[in-house]
Structure formats: structure tokens, C-alpha cells
C-alpha positions as a printed NumPy array, in Angstrom:
array([[ -5.589,  58.306,  63.114],
       [ -8.441,  58.877,  60.709],
       [ -6.674,  56.767,  58.089],
       [ -6.317,  53.906,  60.567],
       [-10.024,  54.064,  61.376],
       [-10.892,  54.09 ,  57.684],
       [ -8.723,  51.032,  57.13 ],
       [-10.354,  49.222,  60.05 ],
       [-13.814,  50.064,  58.733],
       [-12.814,  48.906,  55.249],
       [-11.643,  45.536,  56.551],
       [-14.818,  45.001,  58.566],
       [-17.402,  46.136,  56.047],
       [-16.026,  44.906,  52.733],
       [-17.411,  41.376,  52.869],
       [-18.123,  40.045,  49.382],
       [-21.579,  38.929,  48.368],
       [-21.426,  36.339,  45.601],
       [-24.72 ,  35.658,  43.791],
       [-25.734,  32.002,  43.84 ],
       [-26.567,  32.061,  40.134],
       [-22.977,  33.115,  39.453],
       [-21.388,  30.669,  41.88 ],
       [-23.342,  27.51 ,  40.985],
       [-22.23 ,  27.179,  37.326],
       [-18.597,  27.503,  38.363],
       [-19.046,  24.904,  41.078],
       [-20.659,  22.438,  38.666],
       [-17.983,  23.047,  36.046],
       [-15.238,  22.489,  38.621],
       [-16.816,  19.225,  39.776],
       [-17.236,  18.016,  36.182],
       [-13.651,  18.837,  35.214],
       [-12.226,  17.228,  38.364],
       [-14.341,  14.131,  37.726],
       [-12.979,  13.897,  34.174],
       [ -9.468,  14.323,  35.562],
       [-10.119,  11.429,  37.934],
       [-11.22 ,   9.205,  35.037],
       [ -8.134,  10.229,  33.087],
       [ -5.842,   9.454,  36.025],
       [ -7.37 ,   6.021,  36.606],
       [ -6.953,   5.039,  32.961],
       [ -3.656,   6.659,  32.015],
       [ -1.75 ,   7.129,  35.277],
       [  1.332,   5.09 ,  36.097],
       [  1.222,   5.192,  39.879],
       [  1.518,   1.891,  41.732],
       [ -0.974,   2.986,  44.385],
       [ -4.714,   2.458,  44.18 ],
       [ -5.497,   5.062,  41.541],
       [ -9.264,   4.619,  41.819],
       [ -9.294,   5.414,  45.532],
       [ -6.928,   8.362,  45.097],
       [ -8.91 ,   9.846,  42.189],
       [-12.14 ,   9.909,  44.207],
       [-10.703,  12.84 ,  46.18 ],
       [-10.3  ,  15.087,  43.133],
       [-13.87 ,  16.432,  43.085],
       [-13.813,  17.268,  46.805],
       [-10.414,  18.991,  46.621],
       [-11.281,  20.941,  43.474],
       [-14.695,  22.189,  44.606],
       [-13.381,  23.088,  48.066],
       [-10.573,  25.122,  46.521],
       [-13.061,  26.857,  44.227],
       [-15.301,  27.712,  47.212],
       [-12.412,  29.194,  49.208],
       [-11.136,  31.321,  46.327],
       [-14.637,  32.574,  45.505],
       [-15.157,  33.727,  49.092],
       [-11.797,  35.388,  49.737],
       [-10.884,  36.789,  46.316],
       [-12.587,  40.171,  46.827],
       [-12.089,  40.6  ,  50.564],
       [ -8.774,  41.597,  52.08 ],
       [-10.019,  40.714,  55.571],
       [-11.016,  37.186,  54.585],
       [ -7.762,  36.736,  52.699],
       [ -5.798,  37.614,  55.822],
       [ -8.005,  35.257,  57.815],
       [ -7.264,  32.468,  55.356],
       [ -3.526,  33.026,  55.782],
       [ -3.942,  32.767,  59.547],
       [ -6.01 ,  29.598,  59.253],
       [ -3.469,  27.932,  56.986],
       [ -0.714,  28.753,  59.46 ],
       [ -2.313,  26.548,  62.141],
       [ -3.846,  23.805,  60.002],
       [ -1.53 ,  21.005,  58.942],
       [ -2.572,  18.71 ,  56.092],
       [ -0.481,  15.611,  55.626],
       [ -1.17 ,  12.885,  53.106],
       [  0.806,   9.823,  52.067],
       [  1.893,  11.024,  48.633],
       [  4.774,   8.74 ,  47.685],
       [  5.039,   9.359,  43.96 ],
       [  5.581,  12.618,  42.035],
       [  2.731,  11.739,  39.67 ],
       [  0.225,  11.826,  42.52 ],
       [  1.476,  15.258,  43.571],
       [  1.201,  16.523,  39.999],
       [ -2.436,  15.477,  39.72 ],
       [ -3.196,  17.06 ,  43.098],
       [ -1.723,  20.358,  41.913],
       [ -3.754,  20.154,  38.71 ],
       [ -6.937,  19.54 ,  40.731],
       [ -6.205,  22.563,  42.924],
       [ -5.421,  24.657,  39.843],
       [ -8.846,  23.814,  38.391],
       [-10.507,  25.04 ,  41.579],
       [ -8.38 ,  28.194,  41.581],
       [ -9.166,  28.944,  37.942],
       [-12.924,  28.626,  38.237],
       [-12.95 ,  30.376,  41.611],
       [-11.215,  33.358,  39.989],
       [-13.651,  33.266,  37.016],
       [-10.84 ,  32.351,  34.615],
       [-12.915,  29.763,  32.762],
       [-11.286,  29.929,  29.354],
       [ -7.709,  29.804,  30.607],
       [ -8.541,  26.903,  32.907],
       [-10.233,  24.894,  30.15 ],
       [ -7.416,  25.528,  27.674],
       [ -4.766,  24.556,  30.237],
       [ -6.698,  21.421,  31.227],
       [ -7.038,  20.334,  27.583],
       [ -3.352,  21.012,  26.888],
       [ -2.041,  19.18 ,  29.971],
       [ -4.261,  16.11 ,  29.58 ],
       [ -3.456,  15.922,  25.857],
       [  0.257,  16.034,  26.633],
       [ -0.103,  13.306,  29.276],
       [ -2.124,  11.13 ,  26.896],
       [  0.429,  11.477,  24.093],
       [  3.239,  10.697,  26.504],
       [  1.349,   7.627,  27.694],
       [  0.873,   6.418,  24.126],
       [  4.513,   7.05 ,  23.272],
       [  5.807,   5.172,  26.316],
       [  3.443,   2.208,  25.919],
       [  4.373,  -0.875,  23.97 ],
       [  2.463,  -4.037,  22.986],
       [  4.452,  -5.997,  25.551],
       [  3.081,  -3.872,  28.397],
       [ -0.304,  -5.592,  28.188],
       [  1.154,  -8.735,  29.777],
       [  3.123,  -6.974,  32.499],
       [  2.41 ,  -7.488,  36.173],
       [  3.207,  -5.472,  39.243],
       [  5.056,  -7.613,  41.755],
       [  5.449,  -6.549,  45.389],
       [  7.867,  -8.412,  47.654],
       [  7.75 ,  -7.905,  51.418],
       [ 10.571,  -9.307,  53.536],
       [ 10.854,  -8.904,  57.322],
       [ 14.216,  -7.927,  58.757],
       [ 17.087,  -6.057,  57.118],
       [ 20.242,  -6.979,  55.262],
       [ 22.625,  -5.339,  52.881],
       [ 22.262,  -8.064,  50.251],
       [ 18.477,  -8.425,  50.502],
       [ 17.594,  -6.23 ,  47.541],
       [ 20.384,  -7.653,  45.381],
       [ 19.506, -11.249,  46.239],
       [ 15.78 , -10.772,  45.606],
       [ 16.427,  -9.057,  42.291],
       [ 18.859, -11.759,  41.185],
       [ 16.404, -14.525,  42.075],
       [ 13.663, -12.85 ,  40.053],
       [ 15.807, -11.951,  37.048],
       [ 16.511, -15.634,  36.351],
       [ 12.79 , -16.401,  36.069],
       [ 11.373, -13.235,  34.447],
       [ 11.329, -12.263,  30.796],
       [ 11.603,  -8.594,  31.88 ],
       [ 12.204,  -6.957,  35.238],
       [ 12.036,  -3.268,  36.189],
       [ 12.512,  -1.975,  39.738],
       [  9.852,   0.663,  40.489],
       [ 10.017,   1.261,  44.244],
       [ 12.161,   0.284,  47.201],
       [ 11.158,   1.062,  50.808],
       [ 13.249,  -0.037,  53.803],
       [ 11.901,   0.211,  57.329],
       [ 12.807,  -1.111,  60.763],
       [ 10.301,  -3.935,  60.315],
       [ 11.71 ,  -5.012,  56.947],
       [ 11.766,  -4.006,  53.314],
       [  9.211,  -3.723,  50.521],
       [ 10.204,  -3.852,  46.867],
       [  7.938,  -3.244,  43.856],
       [  8.802,  -4.424,  40.37 ],
       [  7.197,  -4.362,  36.989],
       [  7.702,  -7.856,  35.595],
       [  6.799,  -9.833,  32.506],
       [  6.528, -13.614,  32.069],
       [  6.404, -15.733,  28.943],
       [  4.189, -18.319,  30.647],
       [  2.377, -19.085,  33.879],
       [  5.08 , -21.651,  34.645],
       [  7.635, -18.839,  34.846],
       [  5.42 , -16.958,  37.276],
       [  5.166, -20.032,  39.508],
       [  8.93 , -20.577,  39.29 ],
       [  9.595, -16.968,  40.308],
       [  7.348, -17.373,  43.342],
       [  9.11 , -20.612,  44.29 ],
       [ 12.528, -18.977,  43.903],
       [ 11.571, -16.193,  46.29 ],
       [ 10.173, -18.613,  48.844],
       [ 13.359, -20.692,  48.605],
       [ 15.427, -17.565,  49.243],
       [ 13.456, -16.743,  52.393],
       [ 10.286, -18.574,  53.586],
       [  9.198, -15.406,  55.413],
       [  8.861, -13.481,  52.134],
       [  5.36 , -12.452,  51.105],
       [  4.627, -11.939,  47.416],
       [  1.712, -10.287,  45.617],
       [  1.179, -10.205,  41.844],
       [ -1.232,  -7.58 ,  40.507],
       [ -2.32 ,  -7.324,  36.89 ],
       [ -1.843,  -3.882,  35.368],
       [ -5.58 ,  -3.547,  34.669],
       [ -6.511,  -4.282,  38.294],
       [ -5.013,  -0.977,  39.4  ],
       [ -7.564,   1.061,  37.458]])
């Protein structure tokens, strides 16, 4: 019985007190590193989504994670409370591509590292991961990529031959064609390609070919640089 009372008293009274002078440098470092990660993602990411809008969340996610870890790391009671809170809070976000999820995990890892006062390990890991991603980006890039466009085709309704027919119509007019995403819903389908044209006339011909296939089709061409 005495042991149970001691445990209860330990859980109630052992609330950590983190000095502000110790917390503030870690918070600033987390924000700076997450901001740099956002710049890196906007410039070297390959996601078809709006990378600029997505990257603006990195600082908030990283600093919030750092705050939580700083508060609960030395208190068993607060740690148990955090587990209970996470069991009732549901966070859902429209992450459609693995790259987005990877950058989210890296942002959270930065907050965890600085919250646990593991500055050196966090900095070394950040430098290693971003260097690897940069080298992979350089290795996978080619001079032809500068003229590539992202083409999104939206077609209402469904049909087994829709994707095949759209791809065939585009392949005849494009110098290069690479399917990047295919989403089919009850309202229709949405297809994203990475395409390349030798001239503006080819681009106009591709648009005309799609409209001839189905007048209800909606097409959007986005330059690679406009996604940054």
C-alpha cells in the first residue's frame, strides 16, 4: 500500500521545469532547420502537389513536436497523458505521395531530436539525408528535363478504355510521355503526366487531340518551375 502511495505521489509531483534559456535556443534551431528543409523541398522535391504550400507547414510541425517532447521527456505522468491524448485525437491529411510522407517524418524527427537535446545527431542526420537527396536529384536530372511540363487531364465519367485512349492520343503528339499519377473516382478520372514537346505547335496539337477525343475533357499544363 505504501508503495502504491509513493508511486501516486511520484506521478503527481514530478512535473519537469524546463528553463527558458535552455528551451529557446532549441526552439530557434528547430525552426531554422525546418525552414531550410522547406526551401530544400520546394527546390529539389519531385511531388506534383503544390510544394510551396506544403512546405510552409514544416516549421509549425517541427516546433510543435519539439515543444511536446521537451515537456513530456522527463515526466512519466505527462508521457502517459500524451498517450491518452493521442488515442482520442485523429489527424488526417491528404498525403498522396510517399515523398510528402518522407519529408513529414524528417520534420518530426528534427523536432524530436532537438526536444531530446540530441543536437549533434540531429544536425549530422539532417546534413546526410539532404545531401543524399540532392545527389539523387542531380543524378536523376537531365538537360531535357528543363523543357518538361506537367500535364493533368480530367475527364468526367468512367470507362475501361479511357486511360488507354487518352495516353494513345497524347503519345502521338508528345516527344516524351511519362505517366505519374492516375486517380479514378465516381465523378470521373484524373491523370497526370510528365510530357515534353519539341515545339509549341506540338503542345497545341496535343490539346486539340484530347478535345477531339472528348469535348468534356479539361486539360492543364504546368511548367516544372511553377511548382516551386
